[in-house]
C-alpha positions in Angstrom: -15.3 -41.0 44.2 -16.1 -37.9 46.3 -13.9 -39.3 49.0 -11.0 -39.6 46.5 -11.2 -35.8 45.8 -11.6 -35.0 49.5 -8.6 -37.2 50.4 -6.5 -35.6 47.6 -7.4 -32.1 48.7 -6.5 -32.9 52.3 -3.2 -34.6 51.4 -2.1 -31.7 49.2 -3.8 -28.8 50.9 -0.3 -27.3 51.6 0.2 -26.8 47.9 -2.9 -24.5 47.5 -0.7 -21.6 48.6 1.5 -22.3 45.6 -1.5 -22.1 43.2 -2.8 -25.7 43.2 -6.6 -26.0 42.5 -8.4 -29.3 42.4 -11.0 -29.2 39.7 -12.5 -32.7 40.4 -12.9 -36.0 38.6 -13.3 -35.8 34.9 -13.6 -38.3 32.0 -11.3 -36.8 29.3 -11.6 -39.6 26.8 -15.3 -40.7 26.4 -14.1 -43.9 24.6 -11.9 -45.1 27.4 -14.1 -43.8 30.2 -11.2 -43.6 32.6 -11.8 -40.8 35.1 -8.9 -38.7 36.1 -8.3 -36.2 38.9 -8.0 -32.9 37.1 -6.0 -30.1 38.7 -5.0 -26.6 37.7 -1.7 -25.0 38.6 0.6 -22.2 37.5 3.6 -23.0 35.2 6.0 -22.2 38.0 5.1 -25.0 40.4 7.1 -27.8 41.9 5.5 -30.9 40.2 7.8 -33.2 42.1 5.5 -32.7 45.1 2.5 -34.3 43.2 2.0 -38.0 42.4 1.3 -39.2 38.8 -1.5 -41.3 40.3 -3.7 -41.1 43.5 -6.1 -43.8 44.7 -5.9 -45.5 41.3 -6.6 -42.3 39.3 -4.2 -40.6 37.0 -3.6 -36.9 37.7 -4.2 -34.6 34.7 -2.7 -31.1 35.2 -3.8 -27.9 33.4 -1.7 -24.7 33.5 -3.5 -21.6 34.6 -2.4 -18.1 34.0 -0.3 -16.3 31.4 2.4 -18.2 29.7 5.9 -16.8 29.3 7.3 -16.0 25.8 9.2 -19.3 25.7 5.9 -21.1 25.5 4.1 -18.9 23.0 2.8 -20.8 20.0 0.9 -19.6 17.0 -2.6 -21.1 17.5 -4.1 -19.3 14.6 -4.0 -22.4 12.5 -6.4 -25.2 13.4 -3.6 -27.8 13.1 -1.0 -25.7 15.0 0.0 -28.7 17.1 1.4 -30.4 14.0 4.0 -27.7 13.7 4.7 -26.6 17.3 5.0 -28.6 20.5 4.3 -26.3 23.4 6.0 -28.6 25.9 9.2 -29.0 23.9 12.1 -29.6 26.3 14.0 -26.7 24.7 11.3 -24.3 25.8 11.7 -25.4 29.5 15.5 -25.0 29.2 15.2 -21.5 27.7 12.7 -20.4 30.3 14.8 -21.7 33.2 17.9 -20.1 31.8 16.1 -16.7 31.5 14.1 -16.8 34.7 16.0 -18.9 37.1 16.1 -16.3 39.8 12.3 -15.7 39.6 11.7 -19.5 39.6 13.8 -20.0 42.7 12.0 -17.1 44.5 8.5 -18.4 43.6 9.3 -21.9 44.6 10.9 -20.6 47.8 14.2 -22.4 47.2 17.1 -20.1 46.5 19.6 -22.9 46.2 17.9 -24.8 43.4 20.2 -26.1 40.7 19.2 -25.8 37.0 18.4 -29.5 37.0 16.1 -29.1 40.0 14.3 -26.2 38.4 13.8 -28.2 35.2 12.5 -31.2 37.1 10.2 -29.1 39.2 8.6 -27.3 36.2 8.7 -30.2 33.8 6.3 -32.8 35.1 8.7 -33.9 37.8 11.5 -35.4 35.7 12.9 -33.3 32.9 15.2 -36.0 31.5 12.3 -38.5 31.3 10.2 -35.8 29.5 13.1 -35.0 27.1 13.8 -38.7 26.3 10.1 -39.3 25.7 9.7 -36.2 23.5 12.8 -37.1 21.4 11.4 -40.6 20.8 8.0 -39.2 19.8 9.8 -36.8 17.4 11.7 -39.7 15.8 8.4 -41.6 15.4 6.8 -38.5 13.7 4.3 -38.1 16.5 5.6 -34.7 17.6 7.1 -31.8 15.6 10.7 -31.0 16.2 11.4 -27.8 18.1 11.9 -24.8 15.7 14.1 -22.0 17.0 12.4 -18.6 16.7 
């Protein structure tokens, strides 16, 4: 397993300059006992450069650093996640619309389209995330986005 982390770090070493940090192998769900490669990264990061799996392990990503206002949720309630979905597609859209120039600069890609920025920030495929979120909202598993 140490070889897996070493191989991952070597393969994606070029992303460290963009804020990627490899935290190691973790078991997030003690019942399933499936280890994952846990990484940390800033919100403004091109997720299209990372795989969803590596050497048979899922990749679990944590956001490090301060979150922009579009992703601010009221966590004072213990059940806040029943009322607000921090990764709502609308939050990504608002953030990209407000900070497109900054995103292009940080990702070193001045010609990025809105779609490319959304894909980069939103787990690699914005439309897939949006479709999945809408389905989970219909099923009552996620709260609908509430405009502030």
